[in-house]
N, C-alpha and C positions, 0 to 999 in steps of 0.2 A: 504494500500500500504506500502511496506517495506522501511526501512531506506536505503537511496541511497548513495553509495560511489562514489567519483569522483577522478580518478587518478590525482594527483596534482604535478607531477614532473616538468612539463613544458607545455606550450600551453594554450588553451582556457578553462581551468577548471573553472575560475571565471565566464565566460559567461554561462556555464552549470549550475553552482550553482545559478546564478541569474534567469535562466529560471525555475528551480525547485522551487525557492522561489515564483515566480509568480503563481505557482500551489499550494502553501501552504505547500511545503515539503522542508526540509533542506537537502542540500547535504553536505556530510562529506568529507573533503579533506583526501586522502589516499596517504601516502608516505612510509609507512613501511609495511612489510609483516603481522605483527601481527594486524595491523589496519583492514585488510580485514575480520578478525573474528567478527568485530563489525557491519558489513553491510550485507544485504541480496541481494543486486544487485550493479552493478558497471558500471560507464560510463568512457570510455577511450577517452579523448578529442582529437581534432586536435592539431597539433603542428609540430615541426621538428622531424620527426620519428626517424632519426638516433640519435639525441641528447636524445630523450626520451628513446630509447633502451639502450643507454650507462648509463643513470641515473638509469634505472630499474635494469640493471645488477649490477651496483655499490651498490645498496641497496638490492641486492639479492631478487628481487621481482618476477622474472620469475617463479620459482617453485610454489610460492603461487598463482600467477595469473593463471597458468595452472591448478592447483588443483581447484581453484574457478570455472573455466569453466567446468572441468570434473564433479564437484558436481552438475551441472545443474542449477547453479544460473544465473539469467539474467545478461548479459553483453552487452553493446551497445558501439560500436566503431564508432567514427566520423572521417572521413578523415584519419589522421595518425592512429587513433584507429582501423579503418578498416584494414589497413596494418598489425597491430599487430595481429589481430584475424585470418587473412588468413592463410591457410595451405601452400600457396606458393605465393611468391612475386617476380616479375621481375622488371627490370629497376632500380635495387638497385645500390648504390655506391659501389666502389671497396671494397671487403671484406664482403659486405652484412650487415645484421643486424639480431639479434635474434628475433624470432617471438613467440607469445603465441600459435597460432594455434587453431584449433577446428572448424573453419568455412571452409567448403569444397568448396573452390574457389581459383582461380588464380587472383591475383590483380597486375596491373601495377602501380608501385609506383608514377610516375609522368606522367601519361598518357596525361594530358592536357597541358603539357609544364611547363614553368617557371612561377614565380609569376606574371610577367607582363601580362601573358595570363589568369589570373583569370577572372571569369565572373559570371553572374547570369543567371538562366534559369528557365522557367516555366516547371515543371515536372508533368506528369499525375500520380496521386497517388490514384487510385480507392479503394484499400484496406484500406489505411489510412482514406480516406473520409468516407468509409462505417463504420469504427469502431469509428472514432472520430468526424464525422460530418464536416461541413465546405465545402469549395470549392473542386472540383475534381482535383485541381492542387495545387502544393506547389512550392514556389519560392526558388530554391536551390542556395546557395552561394558556388561557387567552387573556392577555393584558392589553387593554385599549387596542384591540386587535383589528386588523383588516380582514377582508374576505374577498374571494375571487368570484366575480359575478358571471363571467363567461370565459371560455377557453377556445383556442383554435383546434383544428383537427389533429394536429400532431402532439397535443398535450394529453398526457395520461393522468387521469384523476386518481389520486391515491387515498383521499379521505374527503368526506363532506359532512355537513352539519345541518340538522333540521332546526330552523329557528321557529320557535313557537310564537303565536300571535300576541301573547302577553309579555313577551320579552321586550325590554326597552332597547331600541336601536338608535343610531344616529338619525337625525330627522330626515335625511335624504336617502337612507339605506333601503327602506321598504320598497320605494318606487323604482329603485335601480336593481332589485333582485331579478333573477331570471324570470322571463315572462311565463314560462310553462308552470311555474309554481303557483298553485291556487289554493284557496281554502284557508285554513288556520295555520298552515305551516309553509315555510319557504326554505328551500334547500340551497345552501351556498357551499362552494368548494373551499376547502381549507388546506389541502396538500396536493401538490402536482409534481410531475416530472416531465420534462421535454428534453430528450437526448441528454446533454451534459448538464442540464440545469434542474435543480431540485428546489422546491419552495414550500414552506409551511407557514400558515398564519399564526400558529401557536409556538410555544417555547419548549422544545424537547430538552434543551440544556438546563432547564429548571426542574427536571425530574431525575430520578435515579435510573430510569429506563434508557439505556444507551443504544437501542436498536436503530434509531434514525441515524445516529452518528456512524454506527457500524455499516449501515446501508450506504451512506455517503462515501465512506472510505473505499468500499468495493467498486464504486462508480469509476474510480481512476483506472482500474483494470478494464472495465467494460468500454471505456472511451479511448482506449489505446495508450494510456499512460504507462510509463515504466513503473513496475511494482516491486521488483525484487531487490534493488540496490539502494533505495533512497529512504528506507525507514530510519527515523531518528528516535532513539530511545529516550525515554523520559530522563531528564537530567543532563542531556547533551548540551554542550556549550556551542551555540551557533554564532556568537559574536556579531550579531546584527546591530547596526546603528539604530538605537531606539530613542524616541523622544519621550519626555515625561508623560505619564498617563493623564488624560483629561477627565476630571471627576465631575460628570454631569449625570442627570437622571437617565436611567437605563431604558425607559419604556418609550415605544414609538407613539 
């Protein structure tokens, strides 16, 4: 499995690195464009998406991130990271934010409302269970979470969520949900894969279940990355030039 980068501008990058460590792999904090050249895959964590976008723009990361995606290297976006990877995002703040793109979907930035409406839910994950074992469900942690409203033909849906009519959503969310959803429930997509791209609206890094991380690590082999010689053991000294961590709220 290839060396994994974790975008470390802001958000829950430490939690992703800890999850990788539990699998015996070291995550490398990425803050500069040139650091992307040292990794073969990348995780874009949850966080405050507008803040993350401003910091990425400040460090001139967007061109390098887009090239990373175009090269076919595995990239996984969680929560705010999902928004970054989407080709189209709705429900944004005034002025919007820059996106990396590449994932053929439309995502609603704050579909599930404000941070006080965060929740946990059991999600059916048959593909994940088939590949990684374990139960047929995964407990998703949704924190001020986005949702995917529609996907293109090449996008594989890996999990969805039935929104009950009595659940409080962002004021624009209900009308933007998929047209085929009728009655008292609306189904939205919360996990997808498109070739080298993986995206989840929830936070697997905040649970003890590492199956999503394990699944992502195996994507490097599936997309043609070298897997045998670049494993970095936990505790290895990579001597990368790192800037001080920015202590900002972690939620998108």
